[in-house]
N, C-alpha and C positions, 0 to 999 in steps of 0.2 A: 807139228799139231796136228791129232789122230782126226779125220775128218770127223768120227762116230764124238770123240769129244767132243770137240766146237760142236757138233748142232745141240750137246744132252748144255753145254755153252749153255748158248742161244736161246736154250727152253726156256731156261733157268732164267735165262733174262725175261724175258717172256711171261711168264708166272708170274713173276716178282712185279712187272709194269701190271701188270692185271689185279697183280695184290693192293696197288698201291692207288690204284684211279679208283677202284672199289673202296678203300677206306677215305678219298678226300668225298667220293660220293655219300656215303655215310655219315663222315663229317660236317657236310654242308643242310642232309636230314637233319644230325643231334642237332646247328644248329635254331634249323627253324624250328626243334619243337621246345628248347629250353624256351626260345625268344613267347615260346607259345604259353609254356610254364610263367614265362615272369609275367604277362600280357594278366591272363586268370587272374592268379596269387593277386597284383594289380588292382583289378576289377573286383574282385574279394576282401579284398582290406579296405577297400573306399568302402565296398558296400558297409560292412562289420563295422567299420569308424565312426559309418556316420549312423548309424538305426538312435531313434527315441526315442524314445515312449510318450503316453499320451500328457501328458507333461511337455516336452519338448526338451528334459534333458535324457543323456546316450546313454540309450541300456549298457554298455561296455564302455563303463567312466573311468577304467584302468589300465594301464599296457597289457597284465596281465589274460582279464577278462579276454582283451579286444584277443591276447596272443588265442587265447584255449579257441575264443569263439571260430577264431580264422583257420586253424588246426581243425577243426571240426565240418567246416563249410569244401573246405578243401576235401575230407575225410568221401563229403559226401557230394564231390561237386563230381559228378561221371568223363565227362568232358579229360577234366584233370585228371584224374587216376589211368582213365586210360594212354592220354599222353607222356605222364608219366612212367608207367606201365613200357611205351614204344621208347621211350628214351632211356632205357634201361635196358632194353635188348639189344638197343643199339649199341650203349655202352661195352655191349658183353662181348657181338658181335668185333664192333670194333678192337676190342682185344684178342679174338681169338687169330683174326688177320695181323695184330702183330708176332702173337705168337710164331704163323705161320710164316711167313714173310719174315722172320731173323733165322727162322732155322734154311727160310732159298740162301739165304745171304751168309750164310754159312758153308752151305751147301757150293754156296761161288764161288766166294773164296777157296776153298778145298778145290775145284774142279780150276782155281785159275793157279793155282801151286801147283796142281799137275801138270799142270796144259804151261808154264813156265809166263806166263801174261804177269805184267806189274801190277800191284796191289796198288801203288800210286796211284799210276796214268789210269787206271779202271776206275778208282774212286769220284779221280777228277772227271770221268767222262761219262757214267749217273749215277750219282750220290744216292743215298740210298733215306727215304723216308721214314719219322719213326716217332 
């Protein structure tokens, strides 16, 4: 095994591990963003669904009106818009990481073939996160 190629292989493993850790961190943050979105949504559903006029009757008396009112409330809710945008940005970043991860894994496998490393034993030692 060439020392230089072996070092390249180890560097690839390190890069893959860094991407996997970053992806896991982003996924955790994504869960928090989605929880916050659900919380805001639930709060506004209750708010829209319980609004009454001066006579005590529901203003949004049917599902279609409640849905329209909720959509408008969500669009007007600053925190909801910010969290939703951050969630979308995280989704995009995770997608970019997956692309880079897959590229590095392909490079790793090519290098393994060059170095004569068994693909089966390597997969068992370093399972890839997708």
